[in-house]
C-alpha positions as CSV (number, residue, x, y, z in Angstrom):
1,M,-0.1,0.1,0.0
2,D,1.1,3.4,-0.9
3,E,0.5,6.6,0.6
4,E,-1.9,8.2,-1.6
5,G,-4.6,5.4,-0.5
6,T,-3.9,2.8,-3.5
7,V,-3.8,-0.8,-3.0
8,S,-1.3,-3.2,-4.8
9,S,-2.4,-6.6,-6.4
10,D,-0.7,-8.8,-8.9
11,S,-2.4,-7.2,-12.0
12,T,-3.7,-3.8,-11.0
13,M,-3.7,-0.9,-8.8
14,R,-7.0,0.5,-7.5
15,R,-7.5,3.8,-5.6
16,R,-9.2,2.5,-2.4
17,K,-12.6,4.5,-1.4
18,P,-12.8,6.2,2.2
19,L,-14.6,4.0,4.5
20,G,-16.2,6.7,6.6
21,W,-17.3,5.5,10.0
22,K,-16.1,1.8,9.3
23,A,-12.7,2.9,9.7
24,M,-13.1,4.7,12.9
25,P,-13.3,2.1,15.5
26,Y,-9.5,1.5,15.3
27,I,-8.7,5.3,15.0
28,L,-10.9,6.2,17.9
29,A,-10.1,3.0,19.8
30,N,-6.4,4.4,19.6
31,E,-7.0,8.0,20.4
32,T,-9.4,7.2,23.3
33,L,-6.5,4.8,24.7
34,E,-3.9,7.2,23.6
35,R,-5.8,10.2,25.8
36,L,-6.7,8.0,28.6
37,A,-3.0,7.2,29.0
38,S,-1.8,10.9,28.6
39,F,-4.2,12.4,30.7
40,G,-4.0,9.6,33.3
41,L,-0.2,10.4,33.8
42,T,-0.4,14.2,33.8
43,S,-4.0,15.5,34.9
44,N,-2.6,15.0,38.6
45,F,0.8,16.1,38.0
46,M,0.4,19.6,40.2
47,V,-0.3,17.3,43.1
48,Y,2.7,14.9,42.1
49,M,5.3,17.8,42.2
50,V,3.7,19.3,45.2
51,R,3.7,15.9,47.1
52,E,6.6,13.9,45.8
53,Y,9.0,16.8,44.6
54,H,8.1,19.4,47.3
55,M,7.4,22.5,45.1
56,D,5.7,25.2,46.2
57,Q,2.3,26.0,44.4
58,V,3.4,29.1,42.3
59,Q,6.4,27.0,41.1
60,A,4.4,23.9,40.2
61,A,1.8,26.2,38.4
62,A,4.6,27.8,36.5
63,L,6.3,24.5,35.6
64,I,3.0,23.1,34.5
65,N,2.4,26.2,32.2
66,T,5.6,26.3,30.5
67,W,5.5,22.3,30.0
68,S,1.8,22.8,28.6
69,A,3.0,25.5,26.5
70,L,5.7,23.3,24.9
71,T,3.3,20.6,24.5
72,N,0.8,22.7,22.8
73,F,3.5,24.3,20.8
74,A,4.7,20.9,19.4
75,P,1.9,19.9,17.5
76,I,2.5,22.8,14.8
77,I,6.2,21.3,14.1
78,G,4.6,17.6,13.6
79,A,2.1,19.4,11.5
80,F,4.9,20.7,9.2
81,I,6.5,17.9,8.9
82,S,3.5,15.8,8.2
83,D,2.2,17.9,5.8
84,S,5.6,18.3,3.9
85,C,7.4,14.8,4.1
86,T,6.4,12.4,6.2
87,G,2.4,12.1,6.2
88,K,-0.1,11.8,9.0
89,F,0.3,8.2,9.6
90,V,3.9,7.9,10.1
91,T,4.0,11.2,12.3
92,I,1.2,9.6,14.7
93,V,3.4,6.5,14.8
94,F,6.7,8.3,15.5
95,G,4.7,10.5,18.3
96,S,3.0,7.5,20.0
97,I,6.4,6.0,20.4
98,S,7.9,9.1,21.7
99,E,5.1,9.2,24.2
100,L,5.5,6.0,25.4
101,L,8.9,6.5,26.1
102,G,8.1,9.6,28.2
103,M,5.5,7.6,30.1
104,L,8.3,5.0,30.9
105,V,10.5,7.7,32.5
106,L,7.8,9.2,34.4
107,T,6.7,5.8,35.7
108,L,10.1,5.1,36.7
109,T,10.4,8.2,38.7
110,S,7.4,6.8,40.9
111,L,8.7,3.6,41.1
112,I,12.5,4.1,42.0
113,P,13.2,6.1,45.1
114,S,16.4,7.7,44.3
115,L,14.8,9.6,41.0
116,R,12.9,11.8,43.6
117,P,13.3,13.4,47.0
118,P,12.7,11.7,50.4
119,P,9.5,11.7,51.7
120,C,8.7,14.3,54.5
121,T,9.4,13.3,58.1
122,T,7.0,14.4,60.8
123,D,9.2,17.3,61.8
124,Q,9.9,18.3,58.2
125,I,5.9,19.2,57.6
126,T,6.0,22.3,59.8
127,G,9.4,23.0,58.3
128,T,11.1,22.6,54.9
129,C,11.0,19.4,53.2
130,V,14.4,17.9,51.5
131,R,14.2,19.5,47.8
132,Y,14.9,18.0,44.7
133,S,18.3,17.4,43.4
134,D,19.3,18.8,39.9
135,Q,19.7,15.2,38.7
136,Q,16.3,14.2,39.8
137,L,14.8,17.7,38.0
138,Y,16.5,16.5,34.7
139,V,15.0,13.0,34.6
140,L,11.5,14.5,35.3
141,L,12.0,17.0,32.4
142,S,13.3,14.4,30.0
143,G,10.1,12.3,30.6
144,L,8.1,15.6,29.9
145,F,10.0,16.5,26.9
146,L,9.4,13.1,25.5
147,L,5.8,13.2,26.3
148,S,5.7,16.9,24.4
149,V,7.6,15.4,21.2
150,G,4.9,12.7,21.4
151,T,1.9,15.2,21.5
152,G,3.7,17.0,18.6
153,G,3.2,13.8,16.5
154,I,-0.5,12.6,17.7
155,R,-2.3,16.0,18.0
156,S,-1.1,17.3,15.0
157,C,-2.3,14.6,12.7
158,S,-5.4,12.3,14.7
159,I,-8.2,14.7,13.4
160,P,-6.9,15.3,10.0
161,F,-6.0,11.5,9.9
162,S,-9.5,10.9,10.9
163,L,-11.3,13.3,8.3
164,D,-9.1,11.6,5.5
165,Q,-11.3,8.6,6.1
166,F,-14.5,10.2,5.1
167,D,-15.5,11.3,1.3
168,D,-16.3,15.1,1.2
169,S,-17.9,14.8,-2.0
170,T,-20.8,12.8,-0.7
171,E,-23.5,14.1,1.3
172,E,-22.8,11.0,3.9
173,G,-19.1,12.0,3.9
174,R,-19.6,15.6,4.8
175,E,-22.5,14.8,7.4
176,G,-19.9,12.1,8.7
177,S,-17.0,14.7,8.9
178,R,-19.2,17.4,10.7
179,S,-20.7,15.2,13.4
180,F,-17.3,13.6,14.0
181,F,-15.9,16.6,15.8
182,S,-18.6,16.4,18.4
183,W,-18.3,12.7,18.8
184,Y,-14.8,12.7,18.9
185,Y,-14.8,15.6,21.8
186,T,-17.5,13.4,23.5
187,T,-15.2,10.6,23.8
188,H,-12.1,12.8,24.7
189,T,-14.4,14.0,27.6
190,I,-15.3,10.6,28.7
191,V,-11.5,9.7,28.8
192,Q,-10.6,12.7,30.9
193,L,-13.6,11.6,33.2
194,I,-12.0,8.3,33.6
195,S,-8.4,9.7,34.0
196,M,-10.2,12.5,36.7
197,T,-11.8,9.6,38.5
198,L,-10.4,6.3,38.4
199,V,-6.5,7.0,37.7
200,L,-6.7,9.7,40.4
201,Y,-7.8,7.4,43.0
202,L,-5.2,5.1,42.3
203,Q,-2.5,7.7,42.4
204,N,-3.6,9.5,45.5
205,N,-5.0,6.6,47.9
206,I,-3.1,3.4,46.3
207,S,-0.1,3.9,44.6
208,W,1.6,6.8,42.3
209,A,3.5,3.9,40.6
210,L,0.3,1.8,39.8
211,G,-1.5,5.1,38.7
212,F,1.6,5.6,36.3
213,A,1.9,2.0,35.2
214,I,-1.5,1.5,34.0
215,P,-1.6,4.6,31.7
216,T,1.6,3.5,30.1
217,A,0.4,-0.1,29.7
218,L,-2.8,1.4,27.8
219,N,-0.5,3.6,25.6
220,L,1.3,0.4,24.4
221,F,-2.1,-1.4,23.8
222,A,-3.3,2.0,21.8
223,L,-0.1,1.6,19.4
224,V,-0.9,-1.9,18.6
225,L,-4.8,-0.8,17.6
226,L,-3.5,1.4,15.3
227,F,-1.4,-0.9,13.4
228,V,-4.7,-3.4,13.6
229,G,-6.5,-1.0,11.5
230,V,-4.1,-0.4,8.9
231,R,-6.0,-2.1,6.4
232,F,-9.1,-0.1,6.5
233,Y,-7.2,3.2,6.3
234,V,-7.0,6.0,3.6
235,F,-3.3,7.4,3.0
236,I,-2.9,10.7,1.7
237,R,0.5,11.4,0.6
238,P,2.0,15.0,1.6
239,E,2.7,17.5,-1.3
240,G,5.8,18.7,-0.4
241,S,7.2,21.8,1.7
242,V,4.2,23.9,2.5
243,I,6.6,26.8,3.7
244,S,8.0,27.2,-0.1
245,G,4.5,27.7,-1.2
246,I,3.8,30.2,0.7
247,F,7.0,32.4,0.2
248,K,6.4,31.6,-3.4
249,V,3.2,33.7,-3.6
250,L,4.5,36.4,-1.0
251,V,7.8,36.7,-3.2
252,D,6.0,36.7,-6.5
253,A,3.5,39.3,-5.6
254,Y,5.8,41.6,-4.4
255,K,7.9,41.2,-7.2
256,K,4.7,42.0,-9.7
257,R,3.5,44.5,-7.1
258,N,3.7,47.5,-9.9
259,A,1.8,45.2,-12.5
260,Q,-2.0,45.8,-13.4
261,P,-4.5,43.8,-11.5
262,P,-5.0,40.6,-13.1
263,S,-8.9,41.7,-13.5
264,E,-7.8,44.5,-16.0
265,I,-5.6,42.5,-18.0
266,E,-6.1,39.2,-20.2
267,H,-2.6,37.3,-20.0
268,Y,-2.7,35.6,-16.9
269,R,-3.8,31.7,-16.5
270,P,-4.2,29.0,-14.0
271,L,-0.9,27.5,-14.6
272,L,0.1,24.0,-13.2
273,E,-3.5,23.5,-12.3
274,T,-6.0,21.1,-13.8
275,S,-9.2,22.0,-15.8
276,S,-11.3,20.7,-13.0
277,Q,-9.4,22.8,-10.5
278,S,-9.6,26.0,-12.6
279,N,-13.1,25.7,-13.4
280,K,-14.0,25.5,-9.6
281,L,-11.3,28.4,-8.5
282,V,-12.0,32.0,-8.9
283,L,-9.7,34.8,-7.6
284,T,-11.6,36.5,-5.0
285,D,-11.0,40.3,-4.2
286,Q,-10.0,39.6,-0.6
287,F,-6.3,40.5,-0.1
288,R,-6.2,41.5,-4.0
289,F,-2.3,42.4,-3.8
290,L,-2.0,38.9,-3.8
291,N,-3.7,38.4,-6.9
292,K,-0.9,39.6,-9.1
293,A,1.4,36.6,-8.2
294,V,-0.7,34.8,-10.6
295,I,0.1,37.2,-13.6
296,V,2.3,35.7,-16.4
297,M,5.0,37.9,-17.3
298,N,7.1,38.0,-20.6
299,N,10.1,36.8,-18.5
300,D,8.3,34.2,-17.1
301,E,7.3,32.8,-20.3
302,A,10.9,33.0,-21.8
303,R,12.4,31.2,-18.5
304,N,9.6,29.0,-18.0
305,E,10.4,28.9,-14.6
306,E,7.9,27.1,-11.9
307,W,8.9,29.5,-9.1
308,K,7.9,32.7,-11.0
309,I,4.4,31.4,-11.6
310,C,1.8,30.7,-9.0
311,T,-1.4,29.2,-9.3
312,M,-5.2,30.3,-8.3
313,R,-5.1,27.6,-5.7
314,Q,-1.7,28.6,-4.3
315,I,-3.3,32.2,-3.8
316,E,-6.4,31.4,-2.4
317,D,-4.7,28.7,0.0
318,I,-2.6,31.9,1.3
319,K,-5.4,34.0,1.9
320,S,-7.3,31.4,3.7
321,I,-4.6,31.2,5.9
322,I,-4.4,35.3,6.4
323,S,-7.7,35.4,7.0
324,I,-8.0,33.1,10.2
325,I,-5.2,34.6,11.8
326,P,-7.2,37.2,13.7
327,I,-9.4,34.5,14.7
328,F,-6.4,32.4,16.1
329,A,-5.1,35.4,17.8
330,S,-8.7,35.9,19.7
331,S,-8.5,32.2,20.8
332,I,-5.2,32.9,22.8
333,I,-6.7,35.3,25.5
334,G,-9.9,32.9,25.3
335,F,-7.9,30.2,27.0
336,L,-6.5,32.0,29.7
337,A,-10.0,31.2,31.8
338,M,-9.7,27.2,31.1
339,N,-5.8,27.5,32.1
340,Q,-6.9,28.2,35.6
341,Q,-9.2,25.4,35.9
342,H,-5.9,23.0,36.4
343,T,-4.1,25.5,38.6
344,F,-5.9,27.6,41.2
345,T,-8.8,25.8,40.9
346,V,-6.7,22.8,42.4
347,S,-5.4,25.1,45.0
348,Q,-9.0,25.9,46.0
349,A,-9.9,22.3,46.4
350,L,-7.2,21.6,48.6
351,K,-8.4,24.1,51.2
352,M,-12.0,22.7,51.1
353,D,-13.8,19.7,52.5
354,L,-13.3,16.9,50.2
355,R,-15.6,14.5,51.5
356,F,-18.1,13.4,49.0
357,L,-21.8,14.0,50.1
358,G,-20.7,13.8,53.5
359,S,-19.2,10.4,53.6
360,S,-15.5,9.3,54.5
361,Y,-14.5,9.3,51.1
362,L,-12.2,11.8,50.0
363,I,-12.1,13.2,46.7
364,P,-8.9,13.9,44.9
365,P,-8.6,17.8,44.5
366,A,-7.7,17.7,40.7
367,S,-11.1,15.5,40.6
368,I,-13.1,18.7,41.0
369,T,-12.9,19.0,37.2
370,V,-14.9,16.1,36.7
371,I,-17.8,18.5,37.0
372,S,-17.0,20.1,33.6
373,L,-16.5,16.7,31.8
374,L,-19.8,15.5,32.9
375,T,-21.4,18.7,31.5
376,I,-19.3,18.2,28.4
377,G,-20.5,14.6,28.1
378,I,-24.0,15.3,28.8
379,W,-24.9,18.5,26.6
380,L,-22.7,17.2,23.2
381,P,-24.6,13.7,22.6
382,F,-27.9,15.5,23.6
383,Y,-27.0,18.5,20.9
384,E,-25.9,16.2,18.2
385,T,-28.9,13.9,18.5
386,V,-31.8,15.8,19.7
387,L,-31.1,19.7,19.5
388,V,-29.4,20.2,16.4
389,R,-32.2,19.0,14.0
390,H,-34.5,21.8,15.5
391,I,-31.7,24.4,15.5
392,E,-31.4,23.5,11.9
393,Y,-35.0,23.9,11.1
394,I,-35.2,27.3,12.6
395,T,-31.7,28.8,11.1
396,K,-31.9,26.9,8.0
397,Q,-28.1,26.1,8.3
398,E,-26.5,23.0,8.3
399,G,-25.0,22.1,12.0
400,G,-27.6,24.9,13.4
401,I,-25.0,27.8,14.2
402,S,-22.0,28.7,12.3
403,L,-18.8,27.8,13.6
404,L,-17.7,31.4,14.8
405,Q,-21.0,31.9,16.2
406,K,-20.2,28.6,18.5
407,V,-16.8,30.4,19.2
408,G,-18.5,33.5,20.2
409,I,-20.9,31.7,22.6
410,G,-18.0,30.0,24.2
411,N,-16.2,33.2,24.7
412,F,-19.1,34.6,26.5
413,F,-19.3,31.6,29.0
414,S,-15.6,32.0,29.9
415,I,-16.1,35.6,31.2
416,L,-19.2,34.5,33.1
417,T,-16.9,31.5,34.4
418,M,-14.3,34.1,35.9
419,I,-16.9,36.3,37.2
420,I,-19.0,33.5,39.1
421,S,-15.0,32.2,40.1
422,G,-14.5,35.6,41.8
423,I,-17.7,35.4,43.7
424,L,-17.1,31.9,44.8
425,E,-13.8,32.3,45.8
426,R,-14.3,35.5,48.0
427,E,-17.1,33.5,49.7
428,R,-15.3,30.5,50.4
429,R,-11.9,32.6,51.6
430,D,-14.4,34.4,53.9
431,L,-15.7,31.4,55.5
432,S,-12.2,29.6,55.6
433,R,-10.8,32.5,57.9
434,A,-13.8,31.9,60.1
435,G,-12.8,28.6,60.4
436,V,-15.8,26.9,58.5
437,S,-14.6,24.6,55.3
438,R,-17.0,24.8,52.5
439,S,-17.6,21.7,50.4
440,V,-15.6,21.0,47.2
441,F,-18.8,21.3,45.5
442,W,-18.9,24.9,46.0
443,L,-17.1,25.1,42.9
444,A,-19.9,23.3,41.1
445,P,-21.2,26.6,39.1
446,Q,-17.7,27.6,38.0
447,Q,-17.2,24.1,36.5
448,V,-20.2,23.8,34.9
449,L,-20.1,27.1,32.9
450,M,-16.3,26.2,32.1
451,G,-18.0,22.7,30.4
452,F,-20.2,25.0,28.3
453,Y,-17.1,27.1,27.2
454,E,-15.4,23.7,26.1
455,V,-18.5,22.6,24.4
456,F,-18.9,25.4,22.4
457,T,-15.5,27.3,21.9
458,I,-13.1,24.0,21.8
459,V,-15.3,22.3,19.5
460,G,-16.1,25.1,17.2
461,L,-12.3,26.2,16.9
462,T,-11.2,22.7,16.2
463,E,-14.0,22.4,13.3
464,F,-12.9,25.8,12.3
465,F,-9.1,25.3,12.1
466,N,-9.6,22.0,10.1
467,K,-12.3,23.1,7.3
468,Q,-11.1,26.8,7.0
469,V,-7.5,25.8,5.7
470,P,-6.5,24.1,2.4
471,G,-6.7,20.4,2.1
472,N,-2.8,20.0,2.1
473,M,-2.2,21.9,5.0
474,R,-4.9,20.5,7.3
475,S,-2.3,19.2,9.8
476,I,-1.2,22.6,10.3
477,G,-4.9,24.1,10.5
478,N,-5.6,21.2,13.3
479,S,-2.4,22.4,15.0
480,L,-3.3,26.1,15.3
481,L,-5.7,24.8,18.4
482,Y,-2.9,23.6,20.5
483,L,-0.7,26.7,19.0
484,G,-3.1,28.8,20.7
485,M,-3.2,27.0,24.1
486,S,0.8,27.2,23.9
487,F,0.5,30.9,23.7
488,A,-2.2,30.9,26.4
489,S,-0.1,28.8,28.7
490,Y,3.0,31.3,28.3
491,L,0.7,34.1,28.7
492,S,-1.2,32.5,31.6
493,S,2.5,32.0,33.2
494,A,3.6,35.5,32.5
495,T,0.2,37.0,33.8
496,V,0.7,34.9,37.0
497,S,4.2,36.0,37.4
498,T,3.2,40.0,36.5
499,V,0.2,40.2,38.8
500,H,2.3,38.1,41.7
501,S,5.2,40.8,41.9
502,V,3.3,43.7,40.8
503,T,0.7,43.1,43.7
504,A,3.5,42.3,46.4
505,R,5.1,45.7,45.9
506,G,5.6,48.1,48.5
507,G,5.5,45.3,51.3
508,R,1.8,44.5,50.4
509,Q,0.4,41.0,50.6
510,S,0.2,39.4,47.0
511,W,-3.1,38.4,45.6
512,L,-1.5,35.1,44.7
513,T,0.1,33.3,47.6
514,D,1.2,29.6,48.6
515,D,-1.9,30.0,51.2
516,I,-4.8,31.4,49.0
517,D,-6.7,32.1,52.3
518,T,-4.4,35.0,52.9
519,G,-4.6,36.1,49.1
520,K,-7.1,37.6,46.8
521,L,-7.3,34.9,44.3
522,D,-10.9,36.3,43.5
523,Y,-9.4,39.7,42.3
524,F,-6.9,37.8,40.0
525,Y,-10.3,35.9,38.5
526,Y,-11.9,39.4,37.7
527,F,-8.9,40.4,36.0
528,I,-9.0,37.5,33.9
529,A,-12.6,38.2,33.4
530,A,-11.8,41.7,32.1
531,L,-9.3,40.3,29.7
532,S,-11.8,37.9,28.0
533,T,-14.4,40.8,27.9
534,L,-12.0,42.8,25.8
535,N,-11.0,39.8,23.7
536,L,-14.8,39.0,23.1
537,I,-15.1,42.6,21.5
538,F,-11.9,41.9,19.2
539,F,-13.1,38.2,18.3
540,L,-16.6,39.8,17.5
541,C,-15.1,42.2,15.0
542,C,-12.9,39.9,13.3
543,A,-15.7,37.3,13.0
544,Q,-18.0,40.0,11.5
545,R,-15.4,40.6,8.7
546,Y,-14.5,36.6,8.2
547,R,-15.4,34.9,4.7
548,Y,-16.0,31.6,5.3
549,R,-14.1,29.2,2.6
550,N,-14.8,25.5,1.7
551,M,-18.2,25.4,3.2
């Protein structure tokens, strides 16, 4: 079998027809187990660093934000490699192997005592625990780095490779690819739900080693499943360097900047394109300065140099990339609210009554995010199976609402989440100072709202970035979501550090302290809400001017 989806036989070569949902069990099973493994290993990582490596809250949060940023930046590198030379399947395999190695390293840190600091003694708890050594930190970071490399290969290509299995030329294929995003995120949520309950219970109450070893074994099984389904997949060969095509249009448009626009002359043509492509494509008036790259100058004809001649498809492709940049930029600040749910929300939970409905069972602090996962797991299937048809009937639009309308609704929920989080935190802090410990379920409202943010924004952006980029750049488009998360993690880390230092000037108490009962975390939440409000205004301006493509 070759990378173009053809199957060799003794006498013929036939093109394989995409099997749609028939190929999905193997792909989704692989992705589900892989995510269960990675989430199970990392979802409780802040608690692991605080308890086992004796890091303080701010240091652990900074390390998680930095590592999350690297992890979310890696897919854009994997996407360029995939779309340029290796192809999606090979990139996924390489990423799975790297992630498996990273999991093995982190599992060893929990199995071998010398790879982590010694436990705190009774006397040390009231004082200072023994810090980790440089060698122990290097081992931990090497495991995290391998995980980031693996994520770069898997996240960049998993959704685009899945979409390759649908035939967009048929109504069934288009409907399948549209509903795929919601069902993909539903399985994503179920996986997180298991990770935040069963796996966290193993890690917190039985053994870190067992809680790490099981996800590692699941990752190995996921890799095996990926190979089992090979005979059902369609493979699309990469079309060469994406970067060169982008620079080709930019350079050519600049060199021909003084020429008349193509609409005013007759000697331009869709060179290098097939008749079927040229019949479907027209030069749009958006970013019209790029249209001059299609003009065939006399010296182009004489030299017949491919570099000097651009096709209409190349020009329209780069236009689609430029047009989504403002939407991408607006998503970065939008992710700030979500970042806080994995750091300071856990710190809040550590200060609250963790008993489950008054029983003796203690809920792991990081498991509070299960509430947002339940919200997603209930809402998405309900929307896809029941609600979407009624909304489509009212709006006369496929999917009920547009992709950017979904994202806009999600951005509104992010603002509401931060406002409610601030109100609840102030009440929690006041009661805690008075000696009253609120139940951890006091945080449920903000978790439900965050679930709706993810339902609308994350699902909407995932589909938007995958469908609004050229087909040969789909891996790159899919990776823009993670690139935005990467920038948001860096921004979140910088915001935390800046707020921490600025609010502590003049000997004042910082908003963000190790003991959140003495800080003002609610003020920080209101600050994020204000930034998110400005971001929503910017997003609405960008969305109003956006022109959909490939729809």
